[in-house]
C-alpha angles and dihedrals in degrees: 000000000000115000094248092049092048091050090049092050091048091048090050091051092049092049091048091051093048090048092051092048090050091052091050090049091053093047095050092042090053091051091049094049093049092051097249090136111053120226110274095023120133122237113213122203095219095049093046092046091052095047092048095042095236137111121268093253097075090042091053090051091047094051091049090052093050091048087054090051091052095244093111134035123222113210114194113247091001109065141238121323140181102253122250101226116215132197091267089056091051092051092049094046093053091041089058093043093053091052093051097041095045088057090049094047092049092052094044094051096044095045133062107287112254111244113263098013099110096046089047091052092048092047091050091051091049090051090048089054091052093047090049092052093055094041096244095152094169088058090047089056091049092051092047089057092045092053094054093041090057091056093048092049091049091058088070098219115132091194093051088048092053092050091046093051090060097047095041090055089056089046088055089057088054092048090052086067090066101030090105095040115120117238114016118225103298096217094051093095094048092049092054092046091052092047090051090050093050094046087055090055136056105250102110095174093053092048093050092047090052091048090052091049090048092055093044090056091045091051092052091049096048093046091052090049091048091054091049096052092045094056 
């Protein structure tokens, strides 16, 4: 085979392998974020490979990626596990989120508003209200994440977005703890409505104060839920 043809074939194989590994990452991440794997459970390469219909190589790469993202925990000589988040983890996750989202809120309010942001925030809050009324707490959690993701995206910083993607995935693990709670925090809807209103205005200090209060309330709720499920 000519050198150029061999290089092309090798390149194609490498791309195919990377694409498969990426698909496996997305599949396992989705299962993690929807609570399919309970906290503390072990993820085995062989079992995952069989269930996904792939070889162990892409699964091994996917698990390594998810360990790097903080969604899985690698324990030497034991294997890979879904982390058991403690109260210190919850505090740290929301501490990091507040730092990232405060930066995004400040930029969004002090810059020209991206087209479509405000209607998207209002629509998300309306959907959150509907999900709350019917008691779909898993949907409420999804909409909570969507609301904050919209604000981060509107800030227009790819680096901020990458950092947020990691911490919001860990947040989703926290929210899974309360996805079956009934009812959800009753003031969650009002807090998001107020945040949307302030983001549409020009009072940065008021928006940041509301964001801080929002995260303080969320931290209290998740920690209470964590204590309840660990009893």
